[in-house]
C-alpha positions as CSV (number, residue, x, y, z in Angstrom):
1,X,0.0,0.0,0.0
2,X,2.8,2.5,0.8
3,X,4.4,1.7,-2.6
4,X,1.1,2.4,-4.3
5,X,0.7,5.6,-2.4
6,X,4.2,6.8,-3.4
7,X,3.6,5.8,-7.0
8,X,0.3,7.7,-7.2
9,X,1.8,10.8,-5.7
10,X,4.8,10.7,-8.1
11,X,2.6,10.1,-11.1
12,X,0.1,12.9,-10.2
13,X,3.0,15.2,-9.7
14,X,4.4,14.4,-13.1
15,X,1.1,14.8,-14.9
16,X,0.2,18.1,-13.3
17,X,3.7,19.4,-14.1
18,X,3.1,18.6,-17.7
19,X,-0.2,20.4,-17.7
20,X,1.5,23.5,-16.3
21,X,4.2,23.3,-18.9
22,X,1.6,23.0,-21.6
23,X,-0.1,26.2,-20.3
24,X,3.2,28.0,-20.4
25,X,3.8,27.0,-24.0
26,X,0.3,27.9,-25.1
27,X,0.4,31.3,-23.3
28,X,3.7,32.0,-25.0
29,X,2.3,31.2,-28.5
30,X,-0.8,33.4,-28.0
31,X,1.3,36.3,-26.7
32,X,3.8,36.0,-29.5
33,X,1.1,36.1,-32.1
34,X,-0.6,39.0,-30.5
35,X,2.6,41.0,-30.1
36,X,3.8,40.2,-33.6
37,X,0.7,42.0,-34.9
38,X,1.4,45.3,-33.2
39,X,4.6,45.2,-31.4
40,X,4.9,49.0,-31.0
41,X,1.5,49.3,-29.3
42,X,2.2,46.4,-27.1
43,X,5.4,48.0,-25.8
44,X,3.6,51.2,-25.1
45,X,4.2,52.5,-21.6
46,X,0.5,52.8,-21.0
47,X,0.3,49.0,-21.2
48,X,2.7,48.8,-18.3
49,X,0.7,51.1,-16.2
50,X,-2.6,49.4,-17.0
51,X,-1.2,46.0,-16.1
52,X,0.2,47.4,-12.8
53,X,-3.2,48.9,-12.1
54,X,-4.9,45.6,-12.6
55,X,-2.6,43.9,-10.2
56,X,-3.2,46.6,-7.6
57,X,-7.0,46.1,-7.9
58,X,-6.6,42.3,-7.5
59,X,-4.5,42.7,-4.4
60,X,-6.9,45.2,-2.9
61,X,-10.0,43.2,-3.6
62,X,-8.6,39.8,-2.5
63,X,-7.5,41.3,0.8
64,X,-4.2,39.4,0.7
65,X,-6.0,36.1,0.4
66,X,-4.5,34.2,-2.5
67,X,-7.5,31.9,-2.8
68,X,-10.1,34.7,-3.6
69,X,-10.7,35.5,-7.3
70,X,-11.7,39.1,-8.3
71,X,-13.3,40.9,-11.2
72,X,-9.8,41.9,-12.4
73,X,-8.2,38.4,-12.1
74,X,-6.8,36.0,-9.6
75,X,-4.1,36.8,-6.9
76,X,-2.1,34.0,-8.2
77,X,-1.2,36.2,-11.2
78,X,1.5,37.7,-9.1
79,X,3.3,34.4,-9.4
80,X,3.1,34.5,-13.2
81,X,5.3,36.6,-15.5
82,X,5.5,37.3,-19.2
83,X,8.1,39.4,-20.9
84,X,8.3,40.6,-24.5
85,X,11.7,41.0,-26.2
86,X,12.8,42.5,-29.5
87,X,16.4,42.1,-30.7
88,X,17.4,41.1,-27.2
89,X,15.8,44.1,-25.5
90,X,13.1,43.8,-22.9
91,X,10.1,45.8,-24.2
92,X,7.4,44.7,-21.8
93,X,7.3,42.8,-18.5
94,X,4.2,42.0,-16.5
95,X,6.2,42.7,-13.3
96,X,8.4,45.8,-13.6
97,X,10.2,44.9,-10.5
98,X,11.9,41.9,-12.0
99,X,14.7,42.1,-14.5
100,X,14.9,40.3,-17.8
101,X,14.8,36.5,-17.4
102,X,15.7,35.6,-21.0
103,X,19.2,34.2,-21.6
104,X,19.1,35.3,-25.3
105,X,17.0,34.8,-28.4
106,X,18.4,31.3,-29.0
107,X,17.5,30.1,-25.5
108,X,14.0,28.8,-26.6
109,X,12.2,26.1,-24.8
110,X,11.6,25.2,-21.2
111,X,14.1,26.0,-18.5
112,X,14.6,26.8,-14.8
113,X,16.2,29.9,-13.3
114,X,16.8,31.3,-9.8
115,X,16.2,35.0,-9.3
116,X,16.4,36.8,-6.0
117,X,16.4,33.5,-4.1
118,X,13.3,32.2,-5.9
119,X,13.0,29.5,-8.5
120,X,11.1,30.2,-11.8
121,X,10.0,27.8,-14.5
122,X,9.8,29.5,-17.9
123,X,9.1,28.9,-21.5
124,X,10.6,31.1,-24.3
125,X,9.4,31.1,-27.9
126,X,10.3,33.2,-31.0
127,X,8.7,33.3,-34.5
128,X,10.5,31.2,-37.1
129,X,10.3,34.0,-39.6
130,X,13.7,35.7,-39.9
131,X,12.4,39.2,-39.5
132,X,9.9,38.4,-36.9
133,X,12.4,36.1,-35.2
134,X,14.0,39.2,-33.8
135,X,11.2,39.3,-31.3
136,X,10.3,36.7,-28.8
137,X,8.3,36.2,-25.6
138,X,9.0,34.6,-22.3
139,X,6.3,33.2,-20.0
140,X,7.3,32.2,-16.5
141,X,5.8,30.9,-13.2
142,X,7.2,30.8,-9.7
143,X,8.2,27.3,-8.9
144,X,6.6,27.7,-5.4
145,X,3.1,28.1,-6.8
146,X,3.6,25.2,-9.2
147,X,4.8,23.0,-6.3
148,X,1.8,24.1,-4.2
149,X,-0.7,23.2,-6.9
150,X,1.1,20.0,-7.8
151,X,1.2,18.9,-4.1
152,X,-2.4,19.7,-3.5
153,X,-3.6,17.8,-6.6
154,X,-1.2,14.9,-6.0
155,X,-2.2,14.7,-2.3
156,X,-5.9,14.9,-3.2
157,X,-5.3,11.9,-5.4
158,X,-3.2,9.9,-3.0
159,X,-4.9,10.9,0.3
160,X,-7.8,8.4,-0.1
161,X,-5.3,5.6,-0.4
162,X,-3.4,6.9,2.6
163,X,-6.6,6.9,4.6
164,X,-7.4,3.4,3.4
165,X,-3.9,2.3,4.4
166,X,-4.4,3.8,7.9
167,X,-7.8,2.1,8.2
168,X,-6.4,-1.2,7.1
169,X,-3.6,-0.9,9.6
170,X,-6.1,-0.2,12.4
171,X,-8.2,-3.2,11.3
172,X,-5.1,-5.4,11.1
173,X,-3.9,-4.3,14.6
174,X,-7.3,-5.1,16.0
175,X,-7.6,-8.4,14.3
176,X,-4.0,-9.4,15.3
177,X,-4.7,-8.4,18.8
178,X,-7.8,-10.5,18.9
179,X,-6.0,-13.4,17.3
180,X,-3.3,-13.3,19.8
181,X,-5.6,-13.1,22.8
182,X,-5.8,-16.9,23.1
183,X,-2.0,-17.1,22.9
184,X,-1.6,-14.5,25.6
185,X,-4.1,-16.5,27.7
186,X,-2.1,-19.6,27.1
187,X,1.1,-17.8,28.0
188,X,-0.4,-16.7,31.3
189,X,-1.7,-20.2,32.0
190,X,1.7,-21.7,31.4
191,X,3.4,-19.1,33.6
192,X,1.1,-20.3,36.5
193,X,2.3,-23.9,36.2
194,X,5.0,-25.3,38.4
195,X,6.2,-28.7,39.6
196,X,3.5,-28.4,42.4
197,X,0.8,-27.2,40.0
198,X,0.6,-29.4,36.9
199,X,-3.2,-29.4,36.3
200,X,-4.6,-29.1,32.8
201,X,-4.5,-25.8,30.9
202,X,-7.8,-24.3,29.8
203,X,-8.0,-21.6,27.1
204,X,-11.3,-20.0,26.4
205,X,-12.3,-20.1,22.7
206,X,-8.9,-21.4,21.4
207,X,-8.3,-21.1,17.7
208,X,-8.2,-24.1,15.4
209,X,-4.4,-23.7,15.1
210,X,-4.0,-23.3,18.9
211,X,-6.1,-26.2,20.0
212,X,-3.6,-29.0,19.0
213,X,-0.9,-27.1,20.9
214,X,-3.1,-26.9,24.0
215,X,-3.9,-30.6,23.8
216,X,-0.2,-31.4,23.4
217,X,0.8,-29.2,26.4
218,X,-1.9,-30.9,28.5
219,X,-0.6,-34.3,27.5
220,X,2.9,-33.2,28.5
221,X,1.7,-31.8,31.8
222,X,-0.1,-35.1,32.5
223,X,3.0,-37.0,31.8
224,X,5.0,-34.7,34.1
225,X,2.4,-35.1,36.8
226,X,2.6,-38.8,36.6
227,X,6.4,-38.7,36.6
228,X,6.4,-36.4,39.6
229,X,3.9,-38.7,41.5
230,X,6.1,-41.7,40.7
231,X,9.2,-39.9,41.9
232,X,7.4,-39.0,45.2
233,X,6.0,-42.4,45.6
234,X,9.4,-44.0,44.9
235,X,11.0,-41.7,47.5
236,X,8.4,-42.5,50.1
237,X,8.7,-46.2,49.4
238,X,12.5,-46.2,49.5
239,X,12.6,-44.3,52.7
240,X,10.1,-46.5,54.3
241,X,11.3,-49.9,53.1
242,X,15.0,-49.2,53.6
243,X,14.6,-47.9,57.2
244,X,13.8,-51.3,58.7
245,X,16.6,-53.4,57.1
246,X,19.2,-50.8,57.8
247,X,18.1,-50.6,61.4
248,X,18.4,-54.4,61.7
249,X,21.8,-54.3,60.0
250,X,23.0,-51.8,62.5
251,X,21.7,-53.8,65.5
252,X,23.3,-57.0,64.2
253,X,26.6,-55.1,63.6
254,X,26.4,-53.7,67.2
255,X,25.8,-57.2,68.6
256,X,28.7,-58.6,66.6
257,X,31.0,-55.9,68.0
258,X,30.0,-56.7,71.5
259,X,30.0,-60.5,71.1
260,X,32.8,-62.5,72.8
261,X,31.4,-65.9,71.9
262,X,32.7,-67.1,68.5
263,X,29.5,-69.0,67.8
264,X,27.4,-66.0,68.6
265,X,29.6,-63.8,66.4
266,X,29.2,-66.2,63.5
267,X,25.4,-66.0,63.9
268,X,25.5,-62.2,64.0
269,X,27.7,-62.1,60.9
270,X,25.3,-64.5,59.1
271,X,22.4,-62.2,60.0
272,X,24.3,-59.2,58.7
273,X,25.1,-61.1,55.4
274,X,21.4,-62.0,55.0
275,X,20.4,-58.4,55.8
276,X,22.8,-57.1,53.1
277,X,21.4,-59.6,50.6
278,X,17.8,-58.6,51.4
279,X,18.7,-54.9,51.2
280,X,20.4,-55.4,47.9
281,X,17.4,-57.2,46.5
282,X,15.1,-54.5,47.8
283,X,17.2,-51.8,46.2
284,X,17.3,-53.8,42.9
285,X,13.5,-54.2,42.9
286,X,12.9,-50.6,43.8
287,X,14.9,-49.5,40.9
288,X,13.2,-52.0,38.6
289,X,9.8,-50.9,39.8
290,X,10.7,-47.2,39.1
291,X,12.0,-48.2,35.6
292,X,8.9,-50.1,34.7
293,X,6.5,-47.4,36.0
294,X,8.3,-44.7,34.1
295,X,8.1,-46.6,30.8
296,X,5.2,-45.3,28.8
297,X,6.0,-46.8,25.4
298,X,8.1,-49.8,24.5
299,X,10.6,-50.3,21.7
300,X,9.0,-53.5,20.5
301,X,10.5,-56.2,18.4
302,X,9.6,-59.8,17.7
303,X,10.5,-61.9,20.8
304,X,10.5,-65.7,20.9
305,X,8.9,-66.4,24.3
306,X,10.0,-70.0,24.5
307,X,13.7,-69.0,24.3
308,X,13.2,-66.3,26.9
309,X,11.6,-68.7,29.4
310,X,14.2,-71.4,28.8
311,X,16.9,-68.9,29.5
312,X,15.2,-67.9,32.8
313,X,14.9,-71.5,33.8
314,X,18.6,-72.1,33.1
315,X,19.5,-69.1,35.2
316,X,17.4,-70.2,38.2
317,X,18.0,-73.9,38.0
318,X,20.9,-74.0,40.4
319,X,18.8,-72.3,43.1
320,X,16.0,-74.8,42.6
321,X,18.4,-77.8,42.6
322,X,19.7,-76.7,46.0
323,X,16.2,-77.2,47.4
324,X,15.7,-80.4,45.5
325,X,13.0,-78.8,43.3
326,X,12.0,-80.0,39.9
327,X,11.7,-77.5,37.0
328,X,9.9,-78.4,33.8
329,X,8.9,-76.6,30.6
330,X,6.4,-77.5,28.0
331,X,5.4,-75.3,25.1
332,X,5.4,-74.4,21.5
333,X,7.1,-71.6,19.6
334,X,5.3,-68.4,20.2
335,X,6.4,-65.0,19.0
336,X,5.3,-61.8,20.7
337,X,6.1,-58.1,19.9
338,X,7.6,-56.6,23.0
339,X,10.7,-55.8,25.0
340,X,12.8,-59.0,25.5
341,X,14.5,-57.7,28.7
342,X,11.3,-56.7,30.5
343,X,9.7,-60.0,29.5
344,X,12.6,-61.9,30.9
345,X,12.2,-60.0,34.2
346,X,8.5,-60.8,34.3
347,X,9.0,-64.6,34.0
348,X,12.1,-64.5,36.3
349,X,10.0,-62.9,39.1
350,X,7.3,-65.5,38.7
351,X,9.7,-68.4,38.7
352,X,11.7,-66.9,41.5
353,X,8.6,-66.6,43.7
354,X,7.7,-70.2,43.0
355,X,11.2,-71.4,44.0
356,X,11.3,-69.3,47.2
357,X,7.9,-70.0,48.5
358,X,6.9,-73.5,47.2
359,X,9.3,-75.3,49.6
360,X,11.7,-78.2,49.3
361,X,11.1,-81.0,46.9
362,X,8.3,-79.1,45.2
363,X,7.5,-79.4,41.5
364,X,7.5,-76.2,39.4
365,X,6.1,-76.3,35.8
366,X,6.0,-73.7,33.1
367,X,3.6,-74.2,30.1
368,X,3.5,-72.0,27.0
369,X,0.5,-72.1,24.6
370,X,-0.8,-70.1,21.7
371,X,-4.6,-70.4,20.9
372,X,-6.7,-68.2,18.7
373,X,-4.2,-65.3,18.8
374,X,-3.9,-65.4,22.6
375,X,-0.5,-66.4,24.1
376,X,-0.8,-67.9,27.6
377,X,2.1,-68.8,30.0
378,X,1.2,-70.8,33.1
379,X,3.6,-71.1,36.1
380,X,2.4,-73.6,38.7
381,X,4.0,-75.2,41.8
382,X,3.0,-77.8,44.3
383,X,3.7,-75.6,47.3
384,X,1.3,-74.8,50.1
385,X,-2.1,-73.2,49.3
386,X,-2.3,-69.5,49.1
387,X,-4.7,-68.0,51.6
388,X,-7.5,-65.6,50.7
389,X,-5.8,-62.5,52.2
390,X,-2.7,-63.1,50.2
391,X,-4.7,-63.7,47.0
392,X,-6.4,-60.3,47.6
393,X,-3.1,-58.4,48.2
394,X,-0.8,-60.4,46.1
395,X,-0.1,-57.6,43.5
396,X,0.1,-54.8,46.1
397,X,3.5,-53.0,46.5
398,X,5.6,-54.3,49.4
399,X,3.1,-57.0,50.4
400,X,4.8,-60.1,51.7
401,X,2.6,-63.1,52.6
402,X,5.2,-64.8,54.8
403,X,8.3,-62.7,55.7
404,X,9.8,-65.7,57.4
405,X,10.1,-67.8,54.3
406,X,12.1,-65.5,52.1
407,X,14.0,-62.3,51.8
408,X,11.8,-60.7,49.2
409,X,10.8,-57.0,49.2
410,X,7.2,-57.5,48.2
411,X,7.6,-55.9,44.8
412,X,8.0,-58.8,42.5
413,X,4.4,-59.4,41.7
414,X,3.6,-55.7,41.2
415,X,6.5,-55.5,38.8
416,X,5.1,-58.5,36.9
417,X,1.7,-56.8,36.7
418,X,3.1,-53.6,35.3
419,X,5.3,-55.3,32.7
420,X,2.4,-57.4,31.5
421,X,0.2,-54.3,31.2
422,X,2.9,-52.6,29.1
423,X,2.6,-55.5,26.7
424,X,-1.2,-55.3,26.7
425,X,-1.5,-58.4,28.9
426,X,-2.4,-59.3,32.4
427,X,-1.2,-61.6,35.3
428,X,-3.7,-63.6,37.2
429,X,-3.7,-66.0,40.1
430,X,-6.0,-68.9,39.3
431,X,-8.0,-70.9,41.9
432,X,-6.0,-73.8,43.3
433,X,-6.5,-77.0,41.4
434,X,-4.8,-80.4,41.4
435,X,-2.9,-79.3,44.6
436,X,-1.2,-76.6,42.6
437,X,-0.9,-72.8,42.8
438,X,-1.0,-71.4,39.3
439,X,-0.2,-68.0,37.9
440,X,-1.2,-67.3,34.3
441,X,0.1,-64.5,32.0
442,X,-2.0,-63.7,28.9
443,X,-1.0,-61.7,25.9
444,X,-2.7,-60.9,22.6
445,X,-0.6,-62.2,19.8
446,X,-0.1,-59.5,17.0
447,X,0.9,-62.0,14.3
């Protein structure tokens, strides 16, 4: 718009200037023809006096207001000048106070000249006839009056565009301000959020472009809230669960320091060693629980479950053999899309629980099957029956059914539950049948 305004102004200025130049040329021609008819009369002194008298009447009647026309002419005539020359001599001038402006008979055409600090635009013309060519006329205008007229006309042409530009700017500012109001509201809402205030962001009347951003931010805030809650829960759990074993370790260490009986010292050291093992296992499971809970999405790949289970059985077999336990595996090849490491932890926890709590000489069986797109893994043992209270709280964090029978931390089953959920599956404790406790893990096969 500004470019258009500038172009319009420049074009109007050029066109009006051409009109004024044309008027100068036409006036010069008329004057030259008139003066060529009776040059002597034209140069009469009475003509000078009459012209000056007209100008005096114009100035008197206009009362020094250049915009008021009179019966004798217009005040703007004081800005106009014509001069008549013969053989280089000035015979007549419309303004007797100004000297001759002509630069000579051969200086025909348009030109500019500065006189008494004022610029003039003039046009000089002579007759082509050799005899008459000795006389010529000069018509001039003050550049200031030309500029004033040109500027007024040009501005009157360009002013509507300028007003339109200003109106458009105002409208654009208002529209942009309104468009940015939801963004400002979003900015203010984000500024109010902190680690202790992670609730959802609400923006009144969000734009179509802003709505996905608000939804994405709310999703991020929700994930941050969950991560923050997990961190707080982990801190509370770690502080609570580590307090007791560390206290027991300290008491056993104090007893060992005070003991003078070698047999008693040995027992105290054994208790310290078991306490260290239990604390190590607790820390390991706490870290594993934190890792599983913080995992939102898995980097999945095809996993051969039979190979994973066989490897877990091979790792735990030495522990089972020490307790005269029998481990068996029956199954077919089944492939699942998932995280091989986490699936290994899932089955290791299930088998480890069976080994620890089923007792000496027990039988532990693992069965893998794939029917109608559902993969099922059963882990059963011939240990003692699980009571109703334990069945109800089996998957709660830190629940230990019989703390005397193992050094677990009570996190294994909750870790199994979370890993299965990450893979779209579930872990269940089935009713006891055939004198066996049976855990089943079910997955939906993607193949």
